[in-house]
Structure formats: structure tokens, C-alpha cells
N, C-alpha and C positions, 0 to 999 in steps of 0.2 A: 531492609531487604531480606527476604527469607533465604537462608543458605541451603534449604532442603530442595535443591534444584539439580538438574542434570549437570554433570561436570564436563570439562573439555574432553575427557576420555570417551564421552558418549557421542562425540561428533562423527557422523558417518562420512567415510571418504571413498566408498565404493559405489555409491549411487549419487546422482546430482541432487542438490537441494535448490529450491527456488530462491532462497535468500542469497546463497553464494553466486548462483547463475545471474540473478538480477544485479547483484553487486558488480560483477565483472562488466556487464553492459554499461554500468555507470562509471567505469574506470577504476573499480576497486581491485585490490590485490589479494583479498582473503578468499581464495577459491582453490579448487583442486583440478587436476586434468580432467576428471570425469565431468565436472561442471562446464569446463571450456569445450569439451567434446560435445556435450549436449547443446550448448549454444551454437556451435559451428553447424551442427546438423539442422537445428531449427532455422537458422538464418539462410541456409541453402534453400529451404522450402519457402520461407517467409522473410525475405530480406528487410522488410519494413520494420521488423521487430526491434532492431537497434534504435531507430528513430523514435518509435512510439514509447519504448521504455524510458528514454531520456525526456521525451515530452511529458510523460507522467511525472517525472521528478521535478520538472520545471513548474508543472501545475501545483505540486505540493506547496511551493513557495507562495504562489498567488492565492491559493485557497486559505492557507494559514494566515497570510496577511489580511485577507478579508475577514476571517473569523475573529481575529484579535482587534484589528483597527476599526472595523465597521460594525461587526456583530457583537463586540464586547465580550467574547468568550475568554475565559481565563483558565479553563481546565480541559485537558485533551486526553483521549485514549486512542493510541495508534495501534490498530489491530494488524498483525502480520507485518510488522514494521520493517523487517529486513535488517541487513547490516548497517551500522552507522557509516555515513559518508558526509559530504559537505551539505550544509544547510538542512540539518535535521530539524524535526518539528520543534523541539524546545528552543533551538537556536534561532529559528525564524520567529517563533512566537515572542521571544523575549526582546527582539528588536522593537516590537510595538507594545508589549505588555511585560515588563520585567517581573511581574508577580505570577506569570503563567506557570501552571503545574502540568506535568506530562507523565503518563504511564505508557511505556512501550510494551507491546505484547508480541511474542513470536514463539513458534514451536521449535525452532532450530537452536540447539544449545550453543552454537558458535556466536549467535546474536547475544546471548546472555554474557558470554565471556568478554566480548568486545564492548558491549554496552556497559558492563560494570567498570571497565577501565576508563571509558569516556566519562562516566557519570560519578566517579569517585568523589565524595565530598559534596555532592549536590543533593540536598535534602528534598528538593521540590520536583525532582525527576527520578524515575526508576524504570528498570526493565525487568519483566517477569517472563519466565518460560511457561507458556500455556498455549493450548490449542484454541484458536479463535472460534472453532466450531462448538466448543464447550463453553458457552457463555456463562453458565452458572459458576463454573470454576474461575473464570476471569473476574466476574463481578463480586465473588465472595473472597477473592484473594486479599490478604491483609494489606498489601501495598495499595491496592485500588481503594480499599476502605479508608486508608490513611490519607490519600491525596485527593480523592474525588468526592465531592459533595453533590449528591444527586438532587438535592433541593434547589440547586442553582443550575443554570444552563451549562451543558457540557458538549463538547464536540467529539464525535467518534469518527475516526478515519479508517476506511477500508480502501487503501490506495493500491491499485494494481494487484489486488488479491481476490476480487470478485470471481475471476476465472478459476480460482482454486476452490471454489464452493459449488460443486456440481449440484444439480437439482436433488440428487439423493440425500444431500446434507440439509435440505430445507433452508436455502439461503435467506428466504424472507424472514423466517423465524430468527435467524442469527442477526440479521440487520435490524430487527425490531427490538432485540433484547435490551440494549442500553437505552434506546429511545423510549421504550415503554416505561422504564424506570425513571428516566430523567425528567427534569422540569420542562415546562413549555418554553419555547425559545431555544431549545437545544438543536444542534445541527449534526447532520451526518454527511460526510464527504466520501464519495464512492467513485471508483474507476475500475475498469477491466477491459481486456481485449475484446473488441467487437468486430463482426464481419457482416457485411450486407448480404452475402450469399450463404444461405443455409447449408448448401452442400459443401462449400469450402470451409465453412465453420465447423461442420462435423468432421471433416478431414483433419483439421488442425487439432481438434479435441482428441481424436484417435492417436495422432502422432505424439502429442505431449504425454497423454496418459500411458502410452506404451513404454515411456521412459521411467515410469514409476511416480510421476508427479500428478496429483489430482488436478483435473482441468476440465473446464467447459467454456469454450468460446460461445458468445451469445450474439444475437442480433440486437440492434438498438431497441427494438420494440420489446424484446424479452427483458432487457435491463430496465426500461421504463416501468414495466409491470412490477418489478421487484421493489421499486421506490414510489409506487403510485399513492401510497397513504400519506406522503409528505409533500410539503410545498417547495417546489424548486426555487432556488435563488437565481436571479437573472445572471446569465442568459439562458438558464435551464440546463437540461442534460444535453450534451453535445460532444463532438470530437474535442478533445481537451485543448487542442491548439486554438480553438475558438472561444475558450472560457476565459474571459477578461484578460486578453493578451496585453503584455506590457512591452514597451520599447526597450526598457532596460531592467534586467534583474540579474542576480548573481549567476555567473556561469557555472556549468558543471565541470567536473574533472575531465581531462582529455579522453577521447575514445581510445581504447587499446589499439596499438598499431595493427595488430592482426585483424581487427574488425573495421578498419577505416574504409575498406572497399564498400561497406554497406551504408555509409553515411549518405543521407539524401534519398535513400530508396523509397521512403514513404511518399515522395512526390511522384514516383512512377507507379506505385501500387497504392491507390487510395481506397481500396476495398477493405483493408484491414487497418484498424486504428484503435487508439485508446479512447474509450467513451465513458462519460460520467459527468460529475459536477457536485454541487453542494445543495442539500435539501434541508428543510427546517420543520421541526415539530410544531404543529399548530397549538 
């Protein structure tokens, strides 16, 4: 692992970050008051946000299980991975493929700090600090070159980070970067917040962006267009609760006490949800 990375001293604590805020919704404790304040404000406007964040994390397990046990993937790049929590990609993958290799990528220095602690002594998994928008920097990173063989199928994960790639960043280019380099049979797993109502979608985009976090809520049709060059794995792109649901899978950490009032809100507000799935390179 390259030591020429941002240090713990670089961690911002005066503005919210998506990794820390997302982690709190999953029951994590590595966050600041500014992150919790941001989440409280967002849930007041969009109470379903708690449920759909946690639904996305449950989808991670099902998607990685499919990729290893059914698609035969043995190498993963998790873009915008966020803070380590329960059932991380390498832990899920190795339940079904002990030889799986994983590179975690995130721009937040706190992810590097916690990831290094989690992965100490694990030569087959690493975490790098890099901006997923700069795919050249990611793909040329020494740890990516060490662990990922692009002549073999690879799975790239953009889980609940598509909304952090507004159109100005050319998200289609970003999503194609690894797939263009990777072998046929490679997979891309994608999810992001979606809204059926374009007006409400624009309002959410403005609210989150005003907090300093890049954001673009999209309609399902707009997300479909980003992934149109790939073949969807059954059941296709959909609300994540409908992607290969399982009766039993490992539970998440408990919801923070302060947020429990929002549990189940997605059943009352079905217009905002996490949308995505798994697609395959032809």
C-alpha cells in the first residue's frame, strides 16, 4: 500500500462527508455532529432516506454473492466504498470465493485510516484514497495494478454513489472506464437514489448540493441510459428491494436511536428509492 496518501489530520470536520453520513445511517459511529446534522435535515425532507440507504447495503450482499457464486468473479474494485461496516465486499466475497481480491476506493481520508486498520496483514485486499471521477488515477494506482488483472473478468461496484456523479462529471465516461479496459464477462454493479417525479428530483438535488456534497437525483430512465451499453443481469435494473430478494441474509447494525422514527418510511413514500442492479460486459 502506498504511504503517500492523505493523513488523518486531513479529515474535514466542519462540513459533512458522504462516507461519514452514510455510515451513520448504517449504524456506524465514525462521524461528527456536522454529519448528523446533515442527515437530520435530509430525513426531515425525505424520511425514506434511512430505509433506502440500508436497502442498498443489503443489496451489496446479494450482488456480491451473485458475482462470486454464480458469475465466477474473483476480483473487485469498490468505487466510493465508504467507511468499513458489517459485511464489507471482501468479507462477503470470501464466503463464496476465498481467493477473491478487492480494491476499495474512496476520496475521504477517514476511509483510508479505518480501512488500513481493518485490512492490516491482508495482502489480497487494499484501500486507496482516490477520486472515483479520476479513473485514470484509480486504474494506474500501484495497488490496482498489483491486485487486478484486467485480462480476467472484474467486477466494479458503484454502490449508492451514482448520485454523487452529476452530469457535469460525465458519469457515463466514469462508468465505462474500467469496463472498457476489462475482459468480456466483467460486471458493473450500480445504484443511486432515484425519484419518479422530475420536479421533486430537482428539489432533492438542490438541497443536498447546497450542503456542499455533489449530488444529482435521477429518474429511472436517466439511470437506464447511463448503463445502456451493457447487458442487465436478471431481473434487470429496478428498485433494489426487488433485485433477487432473499428470505435470510446477514442483518445490518441497529438503526441509531435518534433515527428510529424514520424506520419504515419508505413504505409510505414510494416515489424515492434506491435504483440499480448488475450489468455485464458483452
